[in-house]
N, C-alpha and C positions, 0 to 999 in steps of 0.2 A: 421535462416530462410532466410539467404541471400545467393544467388548463388555466385560462384567464379567469379573473374573478367573475366576469359576466360572459360565459362562453356563447358564441354566436349561434350555436346549434346544439341544444342539449335537451334530454328528456329526463323526467323525474318520476320513475315508477313508484317511489315511496318517499314521503316527506318526513321531516324530523319532528319528533314530538318534544316540545320544550319541557325541561325539568320544572318541578313545582317551584314557583317564585321566580322562574327565569323568563327573560324577555327575548324573543328572536332578534338577531342583530339588525334586521331591516326595520325594527321598530324603535331603535334607540339612535341617539345622535352620534356622530363621529367622535365627539369629545368623550362621551360616556364609554364608547368602545375603546378608545385610546387609553383612558384611565384604567379600564379593566385589564388591558394587555400589560400595562406597566405594573399593576398589582401582581399579575401572574409572573412577570419576569423578576419581581422583587421578593417573591415568596421565599422564606428562609428554609429551603429544603435541606441545606447542609447543616443547619443548626436547629433542628425541630424541638430540642429540649426533651425528647422522649424516645423510647425504643419500643420495638414490638415485644409482646409478652412471652415469646417462646425461648427466652433466655434472660440472663442477667448481665449487667455491665458495671464494672468497677474501673474508675480512672485513678491511678496511683502515681505517686511521686517516685523518683529513682534517686539513689539506690535503695532507700529504706522501704519502698513499696507500701507507703502509707496511703490509705484510701481517702481521697478528697472529694470525689463525686461518685455516687452510686445510684443505680436504678431502684425505684421503690420496690420493696418486697424482696430484695436480694438476700436478706437475712434468712429467709425460709430455705433457700438453696444451700446456704453455708451453715445452717444450724446455729447461728449466733448473730448478734448485732454486728453490722459491718462498719457503721459510722465510727470514725475515730480509731479504727483498728488498722493493722498492717496485714499483708498477705501471710506473713510469718505466723500471725495469730490464728489465721483461718485455714491454713493448709497443713497437711501431714508433712513432717520434715523431709521425707524422701521426695514427695511431690514438689515441695518448695525448692529442693536442690535441683531437680530436673528443670523447673521453671527458670531459676537463676542461670543455669548453664545455657539454656536457650537464649536468654537475653544478651549474652555476650556475642552472639553471631547474628545472622540474617533472621529477622523476625518471621519471615515467611516459612522458615523451617520449624517454627513453633506450631504451625497449622496442624490441627488434629492431635495436639498434645492431650492425651486422654488422662483425666484425673478422677479420683474418687472423692466426692463431697458427701456430707451428711444427707443431702437431698438426693443423692444418687450419682452415678457416673456422668461426667460431662466431657465435652470437647472444648478445648480452650483455643482461642485465636487472639492475637494481640497486634496492635500497631501503635505508633506514636503520633500524638496530635497535641497542639497547644502546650508543648513542653511536658506532657504527661504520657505515661504508658496506659493505653486504653485496652483493658482486658475484657473479653466477652466469653461468657460461660453458657454453653448450650447443652441442656440435658439430653442424654441419649434416649430417654423414655419418650415415646410418641413419634420418633423419627422412623420413616419408612426406609428400608434398605433393599437394594437390588441383590445383595448377597455376594459372597466371595466368588461364586461361579462366573458372574458377569465380569468382575475385575480380572479374573484369570484370562478372560477373552480380550482384554484391553489391547494387547499387541495386534490381534487380528482385526480389531475395530480400527486401529490407527492405520493398518495396512490397507483396509478398504478405503479410508479417506485418501491416502496417498496414491492409490491406484486409479482414482477418478480422473477422467479425461476432459472435464469441462465444468463450468459453474453449475449447470443444472444437475449433473450427477453428484458433484460435491455437496451441494446443499440438500439434495434428497437423502444422501447417506447420513449427513449430519443430523437432519431432523429425525430420522428413524432411530439412530443410535442414542441420541440424547433422550428421546422418549423411552427407549428401552432401559436406560439406567435410572431415570428419574420417575417414571411411572405416571407422568401427567396425562390428562385426557387428550390434550392437543399440544403439539410442538410445531412451531412455525419458524421458518427462516425469513427474516424481514429485511429487505434491502432499501437503503435510503437513496433517493436521487439527489441531484445537486442542490435542490431547494428543500431537502429534508422531508419531503413526502416519502412514504414508505410503501413498498409493494411486497406482498407475501409471495415469495418465489419458490418456497418448498413447504410441505406440510405433511405431518403424520398425525392421525387423529383416531379417536374412537369412532367406530363405524356409524353410530347413530347420529353423530354431529354433522351439521351442515358444513360443507367445505368453505374455507376462506382463501384457498389458493387462487392467486391472480387478482385479489382485491387490493385496492390502494387505500391508504389512510393519510389524511392531511398532516402537514408538519405541526399544526397546532396541537395534535394529540400528544406529542412529546416535545415540550418547550425546550428552548436553547439551554437553559441551566440544567435541565435533566439530562440532555445529551452530553453536556460537559462532564457530568458525573459518570455517565456510561463510558466516556472516553478514558477515564482514569480508574474506575472500579469495574472489573470484568463481570462481577456477579451481583445480582440483587434478588432477594427472596422475600415473598409475602406468603407465609403458610396459611393465613386466614385473613382475608381482606375485611372481615367484620370485626377485627380486633379492637380493643380499647387501648390506646397508647399508655405506656407506663412512663411516668415522668422521671426525670433525673433529679436527684437531691444532693446538694442544693441546685437551684436552677442555673446558676452561673458559677464559673470556676473561681474559687477563692483567690484573691489577689489580682484578678484581671477584670472582674465585673462583666465578662462576656460569656455567652452560652458555649458549652463544649462543642467543638467542631466534630461532627459525626459523619463527615463526607466519606471517611474510610471505614466506617463501622458496618459490620454485617447486619446487626440488629437495628440499624437506623429506622426510625419511624418515617413513613413516607407521606407525601402530600395528601391531605383529605380529598383534594380534587381528583387525584389519581384513584383513590379508593372508591369514590363515586363512579368514576369511569368504569372500573372493573365491575362494580355492582350493576351498572347499566348494561354491561355485556353478559351478566349472569356468571361472572368468574368469581370463584371463592378463593382459590389459591393461584399464585402467579410466581414465576421465576423468569429471569432473563440473564443471558450471557452475551456480552458484547463481542462483536466481530470487528476487528481493527486491521485495516490494510495499510501497511507502511505508515503507521502513526495516525491515521485518520479513521474516525468511526465510520465503518462501511455499512453496518446493519446490526441486527440483534437475533439471537435465538430466543424466541418468546414462547414460554410454556404456560398453559392455562389448565386449570382443573375446575370442574363444575359440580362434581358429585359430593364435595365436602372439602375440609381442610387437607392440605398435602404438604408435608415437610420431609423432603428427601434428606437422608443422613448427610453429615458433613463429608464423609468419604465419597458418596455418590455425587454431591455437588462439586467437589474437587475434580472428580472424573469428568463431569459435564463441562466444567470450565476448561479443563485440559483439552477436551475435544474442540471447544471453541477457539482456544489459542492455537491449536494445531491447524484447524481449518483457516484461521486468519493468515497463517504463514503461507497457505496454499492458494489463497484467493487470487493473487496476481498471476501466479503460474496457471491456474485453472482458466482464468479469463484469456490469457495469452494462448493457451492450447486451443481454445475455441476459435481464435483468430489466426491460427498458425499459417494456413494457406494464404490468407490475405496479407499477413505480415511479410511472408516470403515474397509474394508478388510485388508488394509496394517496395520492398527493399531492393529487388532486382531492377524495377523500373527507375527507382531513385538512383541506383548505381549507373544505369544507362544514361540518364539525364545529366548526372554530375559529370560523367565522362564526356558527353557531348558539349557541355558548357566549358569544360576544361580545354577541349580541342578548339572551341570557337574563338578563344582568345578575347580580343577586344569587342567582338560583336556577338554576344550570346543570344540576342533576341531571336534570330532564325532557328537556332538550335532548340529553343524552348517552344516555338509556335509553328514550325513548318515541318511537314512530312518530307524527308529527303529520299523516300523511295526504298529505304533499307529496312523498314519496319521499326525504326527507332521511335520510342514514345515521344509525345509532346507533353507539355505541362498539363493538358486536360486528361491525358491518360494516366498520370501519376496516381490519382486518387479516384474513387467512385464519386463522380460529380457530374452534373448536367452541363455546367459551364465553367469557364476559367477566364481570367484576365491577367495580362502582363503589361506593366508600364515600366519601360526602361528609357532613360534619358528623355522623359516627358512624352514618349510615344506609346500609345495604348493599342494593344492587340486583344481582340475578344475571340474566344473559341466556344462553340456550343451555344447553349441557351443561357443568356445573361440578362441583367437589367439593361435598359438603354445606355448607350455609351456615355451620354452626358451625365448620367446619374451614378455611374460606377465609381468614378474618382471621389466625389463627395461622400458617397456611402462608405467606402473603405476608410477615408480620412476620418469620418465621424466615429467609426468603430475603433480605430486605432487611438483616437483622442480620448474615447471613453474607457479605454483599457479593456475592451471586450472584443479582441480581434477574432475570437472563435465563438460562434453562437449557432445554436440550432433553433432559435426562436427570435428572429430578427424583429418582429412586431413588438415584442415585449421590451427588447433592448433599445430600439429606436422606433417609437410609435409613429413618427412621421414617415417611416419607410414601410408601413404596413401594406401599402398597395403593391409592394414588390414581392409579397409572400409567394406568389405563383412561380417565381423563378429564383428567389433568394431568401427563403425562410432560414436556410442554413448558409452561413458565410464563414470561410476560413481565410483570413487575410494575414499576410506577413509584410511588414514595412521594410523598405530598402532606403538607401541614402537618397537625399534630394527629393523626397516625396514619391519616389518610385515604389512599386509593390508587386507582389504576386497574390492572386486571390482565386478562390474556388467557390462555386455556388451550387446549392441544392434546393429544389423546390419543396413546398410544404407537402407533408404526407398526412392527410386527415386520418385520424384513428379514434377508435372508441376506448375510453378508459372507464373501468367499473370501480367505483369507490365503495368502501364500507360505510355508507352514510353520506349525506350531502356535505361536501367539503366547504361549501360556501355559506353554510348556515351555522353561525356562531351564536351562542346564547350568553346573556349576562344576567346574573341574579339581581334581586332587589337591593342587595347590599353592595353591588357594584363590582363583583368579581365574576370571572368567566365561569360558566357552568359546563361540565362535561356533557357531551352529546348523549341523547337518549336513544336515538335510532341508529342502527348499524346495518339496516337492510341495504341491499345493492342499489346504487344510484349511478346511472350511466350517463356519460356525456360524450359528445364528439369534440375532440380537440383539434383545433385548426391553428395555422400560423406556426407550426413546428415542422422541422425536417428530421431526417435520420441523423442522429448525433454523430459528431466527428470522433473517431477513436484516437486513443493516445498515440499509436504508431503512425496514424495518418498526419496528425499535427506535427509529430517529430520529423516525418519525411518532408513535409512542406517547409518547415523551418530549416532543415538541413539543406534543402535545395536553395532556399533563399540565401543562406549563408554562403553557398558556393557562388551564386550569382553576385552577391555583394563583393566577394573577394575579387572576382573578375572585373567588376566595375571599378574598384579602387585602383586597379592596375593602370588605368588611363591617367590618373592624377598623381601617382607616386612613382618613385624609382623602383626598379624591379626587386631589389632586396627587401623593401618595405612591404610590397605586395606578397612577396614570398613568405615573409614572417606571418602575415595574416592567414595565408593559405595553410601554413604549418599548424596554426592553432586549430583549424578545422579538422586536422587529422589526428590530434591527440586529445585525450580526455583531460578536462581541467582538473579533475580529481577522480579517483576510483570510487564508485558507489559503495556504500556500506552493505555488506552481505552478512546476515546473521550467521555466526559460527565460524567466520573466516576473518583473519587479520591480513589486510592487503595494503600494499604501498608501491609507489612507482617513483622513479626519478628519470628525468630526461635532460640531457645537456646538449644543446645544439652545437654544431661545428662553428668555429670562429671564422673559418674561411668562406662558408656558404651557409646562410641561415637555415635553409631548407635542405634536409637530406631525405633518405628513403626510410628511416626508422619510423615505426608506429607500434602502438600497443592498444589493446582493447579488452573490454570485459563484456561478455555476452551472456545474459541469463537465458537459460534454455527451458522449454516447456516441461521437461522432466523434473525441474527443480535444481538440476546441476548448473554449474557456471563454467563457461569457457574463458580462460585467460589466454590472450594471444600476444605474441611479440613477433614482428616481422621487419624485414629490411629489403627495400627495392633497390636494385642496382642503379647507381648514379646519384647525382645531386641536382639541386635547382628545381625550377618550376616543372620541367618535364618529368622528373622523378616523383615530384609531389602529386602530379595529375595521375600517374600510374598508381601511386600509393593509395590515393582516394578510391580508385576503382577496385584495387585488390582488397582493400579493407572492407568496403561495402559488399563486395561479392562474397568474401569469406563470412561476413555476418549472415548473409542470406543462406549460405550452405550450412553453416553451423545451426541455424534455427530449424533445420530439418531434423535435428537431434538424432543423427545416425552415427555419431562418434567423430572424434577429431581426425582419424585416418581417412574416413569417407569424405569428410569436408575438404581436406587438403587435396584428395584425388579429384574431386569435382572442381575445386579452384584451379588446379593445374590444367584441367581440360578447358576451362573457360579462358585462362590466360593464353594458352597456346593457340586457341581458335580466334580469340578476339584481339589479342595484343601480341602478335608474332614478333619475336625479337626481343621482347622484354623478359627480364629474369628477376626473381625474388626468392628470398628464403623466409621461412616462417616456422614457428613452433607453437603448438596448442597444448595446453594443459587443462583437461576437463575434470573438474573436482565436484564431488558430492559433499556439500557443506555439512550434512548430517553425519555421515559415516567416515568421511575423510578419504574415501577411495579416489584415486587420481589416475586418469588415462592420459599418456603423453604421446604425441606424434610429431615428427619433425620433418620438414622439407628442406634439407640441405643446411639447416641452422645449427649453430653451436649447441652442445648438449646442455640440458637442464642440470642445475646443481642442487643436490640434496645436502643439507648441512649435517645429516646423520649418516648417509651412505655414500656420499661422493657423487660423481657425475653419472647421469642417466644417459648412457651412450647407445643402448639398444633401440631398434626401431627407426633409425634415421634413414629417410628416403632421399631421392634426388631433389635438387632445387626446383622451384616452380618455373615452368616455361622452357625447360630443356628438352623434355621428352613429351611427345603427343599424349602418351598414356603412361601413368605411373601409379604404383600402389604404395601406401604408407602404413606400415605396421604400427601397432599401438603397444606401448609399454605400460604396465599397470603396477601401481604401488599404493600404499596406504600411509597417510601422514599420521605420525604418532608423537605424543609428547611435545617436546620443544622443536621438533623437526621443521625446517623451513625449506621451501623450494625457491630457487632464483632463476629467472629467465633473463637473458641479457643479449645485447647486440655485440658485434665484433669490435666496436670502438672502445669497449671496456678493457679488452684483454690483448688486442693486437698492438704491437709496437714496431716501428720501422727498424729493420735489421735484426729483429729478435724472433725466435720461434714462438708460435702461438701457445705451445705447451707451457712455456714459462709463465705467460700471463694467466693461463688456466690454473696452474699450481699456486700462483700468488692469490688468485681469487678464492680458491678452496681454503687456503690458510686464513685469509682475512675473514671469510664467512664463518669458519668454524670457531673463531675466537670472539665473535660478536655476541651481544646480549640477546634476550628472548624476543623483544619487540621487533617486528618485521621492519618498521621504519628505521629503527636504530641499526639493524643489520645492514640495510642499504647504505645508510650514512657512513657506517664503519668501513664498508667495502670501498666506497668512493674515496674516503680519506686515505685508506691504505694503498689503493692502486694508483690514485692521482692520475687518471687517464689524460692524455694530451687532448688539446682542443682542435685537432686536425680532422676529427670525424665525429659524427653524432654518437652519443652514448645513451643507451636506454637500458634501464634496470627495473625489473618487475619482481616483487616478492610476495610469497603466499605462505600463510601458516594457519593453524587452527587456534581458536580461543574457546 
């Protein structure tokens, strides 16, 4: 979503005014600019040797708590000289005991340890760095507080966040509530694109301030090393950007000769360049909370104050950070909720295409590219795209609007070789292909064996982007460092050479289809059992995804007689934030059973994503199976769990009961197997996971023995699970070791617990 350095069509309603002593980038050489960029990247922001003046810092050794580094002037807060002293000398004995007790556990639990010093009451936070305990002491005096009334409303605030149905609503609620607790003049939610440019996607502000909503800011405004700190430290506060840094004494840690690492410090002094940047914007106080989606920095909650200094209390900052952390957990679900209808449609078309490819056997090309008159989708219908290309066995078929045939193969090969098979800005990735932007600014390519491929194409979509200042105008001071921008007035340009971005579920569907095509292709060169093994791998997860709050594990043992059976398991994150665990078994073995399993698995995913509950999903799956695959039969069990509260809803279609290690088998709510009745209903059984309780989902291969009643196997399973350890993975291993199932059938075991 980033324009080129020299956009072909741009307007500049306002220019940038250079800082005093700064030279516009177009007036300096590339070498000077490169040197300035290196200096920026090397700025020691993690070890500035100073803190902000709204608190004091003492770095002490453990366990004696002797002060080895202190911020200048800290003695005023403690009422005594701190150099050469220990915290035992400086603190009341009762407070010292509270501190020592906190040091034996998780240091985060020390946050907001309130102590009384001669200079007044303080909030203490601590972390460890460079082998020292770094303590930070922030006076209560001068801090603004939202008050206990706001904090009593925190549960309703969190409920508002969790009730949002899309990213726009989530970020709007987040901006409004963070401003309510912190009192800043402006609170923005700022989202990074893939190139680290940022867009203001939500804003709550003082009425007299001009809106920033919808403005973009270039990646250079937040350099890479600053982003790295944002990714590890959720909170940063600057109560007064006009402050004079308070140096640390001594400047280096005794015994190391290095400055103290302040990357985890709340009081860390920030880059002078950033302070200039804030001054240029007229910002006096600033605070930011990171937004992190599945381990990656997604954006920031940026708070600005213009009317004077602003220092929210520690409790209010903790509340704002908690809102940011909560919103971070909801980001992926909120984005998926906005895409729900499209996700379901793509999943259904993917299931249809996968089924068609499975039935096509050795000749999948017609199934992918030809309309058979039944309404079955082609590869072009799978995703929103203007054109598609399929090359199998060296034969190329084009559908819709594509680049010329002679250029499609080299284009896809170049993208795959460059490691950029998915792009929405082809001219930037392959400048030599810029002339293809009209049909292929966006390309999604998936390589197959032997140089074959599947590819989809999207044309460019020219659009206007409004920046907060000219992103192409960089300034370098006379001393050779980058200067922050002076102008933040709207600067608009028309961006060309980019297409609508490919969404995560679209890329996943394309790759899943390619996987299926690859499996079918390998069948021509391998024995049936080898191809069957490859197909089986497409039906099972390599490993269960990690879900916060849940302990998940799975085990799959294939049959020794026939590599591919009908067992499958799945984990489906739902738009509501709940997670569906699925275990099923299609009747039969071999390739035919695997083809049906693929269809049933994908169809169940599509129905589960409607988020109507496991019973409704199984009823819809039964209807699809009887209508589209008459004569096929399968069993399945779905356990839908809320990771936050532990509530579980279980529905079963002819499958063996779920086992609770606390209460035994969950037998209620079992309905008929799939494919037997044209219409069937599936009741749901609800329970709540507590303590060390574990749920086990399993296939019949685990408990059935030739010549023995299945009840004997169930009893053995219950006994083995009840005596196992707390870890879900250990429970599964213990069960398999105790039951030692024969290898005449597939064995699938899925475990769930809370952490």
